[in-house]
VMD Tcl script that draws the C-alpha trace (Angstrom):
set ca {
  {210.73 46.06 50.49}
  {208.92 49.02 48.89}
  {212.03 49.58 46.61}
  {211.91 45.97 45.41}
  {208.20 46.40 44.70}
  {208.81 49.67 42.74}
  {211.60 47.96 40.87}
  {209.29 44.96 39.95}
  {206.38 47.23 38.98}
  {208.58 49.27 36.67}
  {210.02 46.10 35.09}
  {206.38 44.92 34.43}
  {205.54 48.29 32.97}
  {208.46 48.23 30.53}
  {207.73 44.67 29.69}
  {204.10 45.47 29.07}
  {205.12 48.35 26.89}
  {207.54 46.22 24.83}
  {204.95 43.58 24.35}
  {202.42 46.16 23.29}
  {204.87 47.58 20.71}
  {205.41 44.02 19.40}
  {201.60 43.42 18.95}
  {201.08 46.84 17.10}
  {199.06 46.25 14.05}
  {200.57 47.19 10.72}
  {198.19 49.53 8.84}
  {197.06 48.17 5.50}
  {199.18 49.33 2.74}
  {198.79 49.95 -1.06}
  {201.07 48.01 -3.49}
  {203.50 50.71 -3.58}
  {203.92 50.83 0.23}
  {201.74 53.92 0.90}
  {199.32 53.64 3.89}
  {195.67 52.97 2.96}
  {193.52 55.53 4.32}
  {190.94 54.46 6.94}
  {188.11 55.33 4.76}
  {188.60 52.18 2.85}
  {187.89 50.02 5.87}
  {184.65 51.76 6.75}
  {181.89 49.29 5.76}
  {178.98 51.29 7.10}
  {176.26 52.07 4.60}
  {174.26 55.30 4.10}
  {171.12 55.35 6.06}
  {168.40 56.82 3.79}
  {166.74 58.51 6.81}
  {169.77 60.63 7.34}
  {169.50 62.15 3.71}
  {166.59 64.40 4.47}
  {162.90 64.79 3.39}
  {161.54 61.99 1.09}
  {159.81 62.87 -2.06}
  {157.89 59.97 -3.17}
  {157.02 60.09 -6.87}
  {153.42 59.21 -6.64}
  {152.99 61.97 -4.27}
  {153.87 64.54 -6.81}
  {151.59 63.36 -9.82}
  {154.08 60.74 -11.34}
  {151.87 57.64 -12.25}
  {153.10 54.07 -11.98}
  {151.64 51.10 -14.24}
  {151.77 53.11 -17.27}
  {154.19 52.97 -20.17}
  {154.11 56.63 -20.74}
  {157.54 58.36 -20.50}
  {157.33 60.63 -17.42}
  {160.84 62.41 -17.79}
  {159.41 65.90 -17.38}
  {157.24 64.81 -14.14}
  {160.07 63.11 -12.50}
  {162.66 65.98 -13.15}
  {160.14 68.39 -11.77}
  {160.29 66.42 -8.41}
  {164.10 66.35 -8.49}
  {164.11 70.23 -9.36}
  {161.60 70.79 -6.41}
  {163.55 68.82 -3.88}
  {166.69 70.84 -4.85}
  {164.88 74.02 -4.51}
  {163.58 73.28 -1.05}
  {166.95 72.40 0.42}
  {167.48 68.80 -0.78}
  {166.26 65.40 -0.03}
  {165.43 61.80 -1.51}
  {163.58 61.07 -4.65}
  {161.81 57.77 -3.79}
  {160.83 55.37 -6.42}
  {157.90 53.23 -4.80}
  {156.56 50.07 -5.81}
  {155.68 50.00 -9.38}
  {157.22 50.57 -12.72}
  {157.96 54.29 -13.72}
  {159.47 55.03 -17.39}
  {161.79 57.85 -18.11}
  {164.43 59.31 -20.20}
  {167.49 61.26 -18.97}
  {167.21 62.46 -15.23}
  {169.62 65.14 -13.80}
  {170.21 65.20 -10.10}
  {171.21 68.39 -8.27}
  {173.27 69.09 -5.46}
  {171.56 67.91 -2.06}
  {169.35 65.40 -3.87}
  {169.50 61.53 -3.72}
  {167.56 58.52 -5.30}
  {166.17 55.73 -3.44}
  {164.40 52.90 -5.46}
  {162.36 50.89 -2.82}
  {161.90 47.17 -3.08}
  {159.45 46.31 -5.81}
  {160.02 49.70 -7.54}
  {161.47 49.98 -11.04}
  {162.90 52.93 -12.62}
  {162.95 52.04 -16.32}
  {164.57 53.79 -19.29}
  {162.90 54.56 -22.49}
  {163.77 52.37 -25.53}
  {163.96 55.55 -27.62}
  {167.15 57.47 -27.89}
  {164.88 60.53 -28.59}
  {164.09 60.54 -24.81}
  {167.89 61.17 -23.90}
  {169.41 64.62 -24.12}
  {172.74 65.47 -25.94}
  {175.18 67.35 -23.75}
  {178.93 67.61 -23.46}
  {179.84 64.55 -21.61}
  {182.66 61.94 -21.35}
  {182.73 58.78 -23.48}
  {185.38 56.34 -24.48}
  {188.24 58.27 -23.19}
  {187.18 61.62 -24.76}
  {185.21 64.71 -23.91}
  {182.49 65.39 -26.44}
  {178.81 65.95 -27.10}
  {176.90 62.64 -26.74}
  {173.83 61.24 -25.23}
  {173.72 61.35 -21.46}
  {172.79 58.67 -19.18}
  {169.60 57.58 -17.55}
  {170.81 58.83 -14.18}
  {173.11 61.86 -14.21}
  {174.77 63.76 -11.51}
  {177.53 66.38 -11.99}
  {178.97 68.29 -9.08}
  {176.73 66.43 -6.71}
  {178.98 65.77 -3.53}
  {177.51 63.27 -1.18}
  {175.25 61.75 -3.97}
  {173.53 58.42 -2.88}
  {171.76 55.85 -4.83}
  {170.15 53.30 -2.60}
  {167.22 50.78 -1.98}
  {166.44 47.17 -2.78}
  {164.72 48.27 -6.04}
  {165.79 48.17 -9.86}
  {167.18 50.73 -12.39}
  {166.38 48.82 -15.60}
  {167.97 50.23 -18.75}
  {165.52 48.46 -20.87}
  {168.45 47.87 -23.28}
  {167.26 45.16 -25.70}
  {166.05 47.39 -28.33}
  {169.37 49.13 -28.22}
  {171.30 45.87 -28.38}
  {169.32 44.66 -31.37}
  {169.94 48.06 -33.26}
  {173.89 47.74 -32.52}
  {174.14 44.15 -33.79}
  {172.18 45.19 -37.03}
  {174.52 48.14 -37.43}
  {177.62 46.02 -36.84}
  {176.40 43.56 -39.39}
  {176.00 46.19 -42.04}
  {179.25 48.09 -40.92}
  {181.78 46.01 -39.03}
  {183.65 49.25 -38.11}
  {180.55 50.74 -36.38}
  {181.65 52.20 -33.03}
  {179.83 52.37 -29.74}
  {179.19 56.15 -30.34}
  {177.91 55.46 -33.77}
  {175.18 53.02 -32.37}
  {173.86 55.96 -30.14}
  {173.04 54.32 -26.74}
  {172.70 56.02 -23.19}
  {174.47 54.82 -20.31}
  {172.64 53.71 -16.95}
  {174.33 55.95 -14.54}
  {176.98 58.73 -15.24}
  {178.41 60.74 -12.05}
  {181.07 63.36 -12.60}
  {183.15 65.80 -10.67}
  {181.72 64.54 -7.45}
  {183.07 63.14 -4.25}
  {181.68 61.16 -1.22}
  {179.38 59.07 -3.54}
  {177.66 55.86 -2.68}
  {175.61 53.38 -4.84}
  {174.39 50.57 -2.58}
  {171.97 47.47 -2.70}
  {170.14 48.28 -6.02}
  {169.74 46.20 -9.06}
  {171.30 47.71 -12.12}
  {170.18 45.89 -15.24}
  {169.94 45.77 -18.90}
  {171.94 48.94 -19.53}
  {171.79 49.84 -23.27}
  {175.56 50.75 -23.11}
  {177.95 51.04 -20.09}
  {176.17 50.47 -16.63}
  {178.07 52.73 -14.29}
  {180.53 55.49 -15.39}
  {182.23 57.95 -12.98}
  {184.41 60.76 -14.19}
  {186.62 62.90 -12.05}
  {185.25 61.72 -8.95}
  {186.75 60.64 -5.50}
  {185.82 58.61 -2.57}
  {183.07 56.64 -4.32}
  {181.66 53.25 -3.14}
  {179.77 50.60 -4.95}
  {178.20 48.26 -2.31}
  {176.31 45.09 -2.61}
  {175.06 45.71 -6.16}
  {173.56 43.39 -8.65}
  {174.84 44.40 -11.99}
  {173.52 42.39 -14.98}
  {173.17 42.56 -18.84}
  {172.49 39.82 -21.29}
  {175.35 37.39 -22.17}
  {173.56 34.93 -24.14}
  {171.13 35.30 -26.98}
  {170.92 38.90 -28.00}
  {173.98 40.07 -25.96}
  {174.26 43.46 -24.32}
  {177.21 45.01 -26.34}
  {179.72 47.14 -24.27}
  {177.79 46.89 -21.12}
  {180.63 47.32 -18.71}
  {179.70 47.10 -15.10}
  {181.69 49.94 -13.70}
  {183.79 52.29 -15.70}
  {186.32 54.34 -13.47}
  {187.46 57.20 -15.58}
  {190.23 59.65 -14.17}
  {189.19 58.96 -10.56}
  {190.70 58.03 -7.33}
  {189.77 56.32 -4.07}
  {187.10 53.97 -5.25}
  {185.64 50.94 -3.44}
  {183.83 48.10 -5.25}
  {182.55 45.69 -2.54}
  {180.40 42.53 -2.49}
  {179.01 43.23 -5.90}
  {177.72 40.55 -8.41}
  {178.67 41.53 -11.98}
  {177.44 39.57 -15.10}
  {177.89 41.77 -18.30}
  {178.77 41.32 -21.93}
  {181.92 43.16 -21.56}
  {184.36 44.01 -18.80}
  {183.43 44.22 -15.13}
  {185.61 46.81 -13.44}
  {187.43 48.99 -16.09}
  {190.02 51.90 -15.46}
  {189.86 54.55 -17.96}
  {191.42 57.95 -18.34}
  {191.95 59.02 -21.98}
  {193.18 57.71 -25.30}
  {195.33 59.11 -28.20}
  {198.94 59.86 -29.01}
  {198.83 63.12 -27.04}
  {196.20 61.95 -24.43}
  {198.85 62.54 -21.59}
  {198.90 66.33 -22.50}
  {195.09 66.83 -22.47}
  {193.86 68.52 -19.23}
  {190.60 66.63 -19.23}
  {192.38 63.33 -19.06}
  {193.99 61.83 -15.96}
  {195.07 58.84 -13.90}
  {193.09 56.22 -11.64}
  {194.77 55.33 -8.59}
  {193.79 53.93 -5.12}
  {191.21 51.52 -6.39}
  {190.00 48.65 -4.13}
  {187.82 45.77 -5.41}
  {186.95 43.08 -2.87}
  {184.69 40.18 -2.03}
  {182.93 40.36 -5.49}
  {181.38 37.54 -7.60}
  {181.67 37.45 -11.27}
  {179.33 35.53 -13.44}
  {180.11 35.94 -17.18}
  {182.41 38.87 -17.85}
  {185.14 39.73 -20.40}
  {187.52 40.92 -17.71}
  {187.25 41.13 -13.92}
  {189.65 43.96 -13.80}
  {190.54 45.68 -17.08}
  {193.03 48.46 -17.47}
  {192.25 50.07 -20.82}
  {191.33 50.18 -23.39}
  {191.45 54.13 -22.56}
  {193.94 54.34 -19.68}
  {197.12 56.63 -19.11}
  {198.54 56.06 -15.78}
  {196.99 53.63 -13.30}
  {198.39 52.71 -9.96}
  {197.60 51.23 -6.41}
  {194.94 48.81 -7.76}
  {194.03 45.88 -5.49}
  {191.46 43.06 -6.51}
  {191.07 40.57 -3.79}
  {188.85 37.67 -2.26}
  {187.00 37.31 -5.34}
  {185.28 34.42 -7.21}
  {184.53 34.13 -11.01}
  {182.05 31.53 -12.53}
  {183.12 32.12 -16.21}
  {185.30 35.13 -16.92}
  {187.20 35.44 -19.96}
  {190.01 37.09 -18.30}
  {190.91 37.75 -14.59}
  {193.38 40.58 -15.12}
  {193.59 42.19 -18.52}
  {196.09 44.84 -19.44}
  {195.18 46.34 -22.90}
  {198.12 48.07 -24.29}
  {197.26 50.58 -26.98}
  {200.23 51.39 -29.33}
  {198.81 54.89 -30.23}
  {198.58 55.95 -26.53}
  {201.20 56.46 -23.84}
  {200.24 54.04 -20.88}
  {201.81 53.08 -17.64}
  {200.23 50.54 -15.23}
  {201.92 49.82 -12.10}
  {201.45 48.63 -8.40}
  {198.67 46.20 -9.26}
  {197.71 43.22 -6.88}
  {195.33 40.44 -7.42}
  {195.09 38.44 -4.20}
  {192.82 35.24 -2.86}
  {191.10 34.61 -6.35}
  {189.30 31.34 -7.14}
  {186.96 30.25 -9.92}
  {187.19 29.65 -13.65}
  {188.65 31.71 -16.59}
  {189.56 31.45 -20.19}
  {192.74 33.48 -19.63}
  {194.08 34.30 -16.05}
  {196.50 37.03 -17.07}
  {196.11 38.69 -20.57}
  {198.62 41.34 -21.77}
  {198.72 42.09 -25.45}
  {198.39 45.22 -27.99}
  {194.89 46.54 -28.30}
  {194.17 48.09 -31.63}
  {190.50 48.58 -31.80}
  {189.69 51.88 -33.49}
  {193.42 52.48 -33.67}
  {194.51 56.19 -34.57}
  {198.21 56.77 -34.15}
  {199.55 60.22 -34.87}
  {203.20 61.25 -35.37}
  {204.89 62.13 -32.07}
  {208.75 62.09 -31.81}
  {208.89 62.03 -28.16}
  {206.23 59.32 -27.83}
  {206.87 57.65 -24.36}
  {207.39 53.94 -24.21}
  {204.50 52.43 -22.37}
  {205.29 50.36 -19.23}
  {203.66 47.78 -16.85}
  {205.55 47.03 -13.67}
  {205.14 45.82 -10.09}
  {202.07 43.55 -10.72}
  {201.63 40.70 -8.24}
  {199.41 37.75 -7.80}
  {199.04 35.80 -4.48}
  {196.94 32.95 -3.25}
  {195.36 31.93 -6.60}
  {193.24 28.92 -7.20}
  {191.80 28.89 -10.76}
  {190.83 26.37 -13.64}
  {192.11 28.18 -16.52}
  {192.12 27.91 -20.38}
  {195.33 29.88 -20.62}
  {196.86 30.79 -17.23}
  {199.88 32.97 -18.65}
  {198.82 34.78 -21.88}
  {201.50 37.57 -22.06}
  {202.66 38.90 -25.43}
  {205.67 41.33 -25.77}
  {205.89 44.21 -28.11}
  {208.47 47.06 -28.96}
  {205.84 49.52 -27.82}
  {205.86 48.67 -24.33}
  {208.04 47.19 -21.37}
  {206.87 44.61 -18.69}
  {208.90 44.22 -15.73}
  {208.73 43.15 -12.00}
  {206.01 40.69 -11.96}
  {205.50 38.31 -9.03}
  {203.49 35.08 -8.65}
  {203.36 33.78 -4.90}
  {201.30 30.61 -3.70}
  {199.48 29.89 -6.89}
  {197.83 26.48 -7.79}
  {196.10 26.32 -11.11}
  {195.02 24.19 -13.77}
  {196.18 25.19 -17.48}
  {194.78 23.84 -20.50}
  {197.06 25.80 -22.87}
  {199.20 23.85 -25.26}
  {202.34 26.11 -24.51}
  {203.45 25.56 -20.91}
  {203.02 28.64 -18.75}
  {206.00 31.02 -18.62}
  {207.68 29.22 -21.76}
  {207.46 32.50 -23.83}
  {208.15 35.21 -21.32}
  {208.60 38.86 -22.13}
  {208.61 39.82 -18.54}
  {211.86 41.23 -17.02}
  {212.35 40.31 -13.46}
  {209.68 37.66 -13.03}
  {209.49 35.95 -9.58}
  {207.78 32.74 -9.07}
  {207.32 31.39 -5.52}
  {205.36 28.22 -4.71}
  {203.76 28.25 -8.14}
  {202.05 25.01 -9.18}
  {200.69 24.64 -12.83}
  {198.95 21.31 -13.49}
  {200.70 20.07 -10.42}
  {204.18 20.87 -11.77}
  {206.25 23.43 -9.66}
  {207.62 26.34 -11.64}
}
mol new
graphics top color blue
foreach p $ca { graphics top sphere $p radius 0.5 }
foreach p [lrange $ca 0 end-1] q [lrange $ca 1 end] { graphics top cylinder $p $q radius 0.2 }
display resetview
């Protein structure tokens, strides 16, 4: 009898073990099959109380309620905190005007609810330093908030960082009217935040509005999180030119989660360098392991744009997002003067309205091709779309070129309306195009 009980017990244990194996949860994967690090699943926010001593601006002689530019006074508080072992620079209720600020290792920024850190409308108040702009390393005006080599840097709070950009926008459009070839750099505008050579960075909860130029720019950073942000610039009347929401430049391991973005240019943009020999320049680099999820787009030019200064981007996911009025959902900008490779890109569970859902075409703005006998052929491959429900002006806007190759694209479980005169997939330059459960205007493809 005892032997039978032992045999039964062993049988139950083996059965439980087998069932346990069957129920094992598959770890999340990147589009290329690599396992996604557990860091991407961590939704916990930074607790400001854990960041050290708090330095409230008004406790150190910085005045609120005045339009005086107090760059020197605010920078003195940052420097003091850095010299005393680090801490949090706190912007309390009220409005504080400033030019370019530079955060040091161990320092952080908290803008409390009702607090406004507001940029000067004069470019004079922003320093010129070597920085990174439009895929090039050069001397240019720095941002309102700058942090270089500041690991663990955090920007938090329920307050507002306001770039005060309208004056800059007006100047830009006047210059463009006078000279249609006026570049962004010619217009001389600061960005709102620029973080470089840093890791474990978090920007959470704040309102980032009215940037004169790009709103957020990170360069050579990793493990960066943008959480629950409100990012806005004008898209009507006097529009905010090139006010990209988040520019990711030669970075890896980045999360953009639950952000609202409404800007007069692209929302999330991958950059890394431009030019005929850009792939040989050590200051340039790829972007990879980029996760954008649960975001809401108002009016933007592209929800996700690879380009116009990209080299090699892979493992890019945009999922569970909604667009009210985007020009393009996924925009692959192909520069004929730059060797580019975009691969393993996934768009999943996307709803809303757009002018073009997928846009791929040559991008020749400020085109400067040099002679290069071994110029690589650019390429886009392993791009997938799953669970898409959209009202589109044009669903499939893909143009071929002898300067790039498109292959291995997949559409799965798609149900869209398409107002384009030419039916989707009629002119198809993509090799190995897979369609599964695709409905366009109710017609199966």
